[in-house]
Every structure is written in C-alpha cells, then in structure tokens.
C-alpha positions as semicolon CSV with decimal commas, in nm:
position;residue;x (nm);y (nm);z (nm)
1;M;14,335;3,416;12,940
2;S;14,531;3,729;13,024
3;M;14,716;3,947;12,775
4;T;15,091;3,893;12,769
5;M;15,400;4,016;12,587
6;H;15,746;3,877;12,527
7;C;16,024;3,993;12,762
8;D;16,402;3,956;12,737
9;I;16,639;4,061;13,015
10;V;16,996;4,045;12,893
11;S;17,345;4,138;13,007
12;A;17,653;4,184;12,793
13;E;17,747;3,823;12,870
14;E;17,421;3,626;12,868
15;S;17,044;3,606;12,855
16;I;16,904;3,632;13,209
17;F;16,530;3,594;13,144
18;E;16,321;3,513;12,837
19;G;15,948;3,453;12,848
20;R;15,592;3,585;12,843
21;I;15,489;3,845;13,102
22;E;15,179;4,042;13,195
23;M;15,364;4,344;13,339
24;L;15,712;4,489;13,394
25;I;15,786;4,753;13,658
26;A;16,126;4,927;13,660
27;A;16,292;5,249;13,771
28;G;16,363;5,469;13,471
29;S;16,587;5,773;13,471
30;L;16,277;5,998;13,472
31;G;16,067;5,791;13,713
32;D;15,906;5,452;13,761
33;L;15,774;5,263;13,459
34;G;15,486;5,021;13,434
35;I;15,483;4,840;13,101
36;G;15,211;4,605;12,987
37;P;15,092;4,457;12,656
38;G;15,009;4,726;12,400
39;H;15,240;4,987;12,556
40;A;15,361;5,260;12,320
41;P;15,713;5,218;12,179
42;L;15,971;5,353;12,422
43;L;16,345;5,369;12,481
44;T;16,464;5,491;12,821
45;A;16,761;5,458;13,054
46;L;16,723;5,252;13,371
47;I;16,872;5,345;13,707
48;P;17,005;5,089;13,955
49;G;16,728;4,899;14,130
50;P;16,472;4,621;14,098
51;V;16,296;4,516;13,778
52;R;15,973;4,342;13,876
53;L;15,798;4,100;13,641
54;V;15,451;3,954;13,661
55;K;15,477;3,637;13,453
56;E;15,189;3,497;13,247
57;C;15,104;3,253;13,526
58;G;15,057;3,547;13,767
59;E;15,377;3,463;13,954
60;G;15,615;3,750;14,034
61;E;15,990;3,758;13,987
62;V;16,243;4,032;14,073
63;F;16,577;4,104;13,907
64;Y;16,822;4,373;14,017
65;V;17,001;4,588;13,760
66;T;17,286;4,833;13,795
67;G;17,155;5,040;13,503
68;G;17,100;4,988;13,135
69;F;16,816;5,052;12,893
70;C;16,455;4,947;12,850
71;E;16,322;4,919;12,494
72;V;15,954;4,860;12,423
73;Q;15,852;4,755;12,072
74;R;15,541;4,593;11,928
75;E;15,706;4,250;11,969
76;G;15,777;4,299;12,341
77;V;16,016;4,454;12,589
78;T;16,394;4,418;12,623
C-alpha cells in the first residue's frame, strides 16, 4: 500500500476536490512544487496554471487554477 495524504482543493464558492493523494504538483510563485506525504509545513502563493494530482489509486487528475495559495500541514494539503 502506498503512502497517501488528504487533499482539499477549494474555491471561494465550493469544494472542488477532496480525497487521498500520493502527490501534488503545482506552480508556486517561486517555482514548481512537488508535495508528497510527510512534506514539511509550507504556505506559498500559486501562480496560474495546472495543479496535478496523483490519487491513491495511481490515477492522475489535473485542475487549473488562476492563482491562490497552497498550505501543507501534518493533516494534508489545501
């Protein structure tokens, strides 16, 4: 069984994705981010572009954001 973490992708209006993931890849304001289980706590701005998820089943999914923030805590990533 692979290691996973909880992920929430939200907008001001609604929850867009909620589930367990193996990896998140996004474009941060200072460069690309790869976030997996056990990542150090982090808060960074996101720039417009894709947010790629590798779900716990190994399946990939892509969401596009116009900006926002990425917060990594022990419980998961938002």
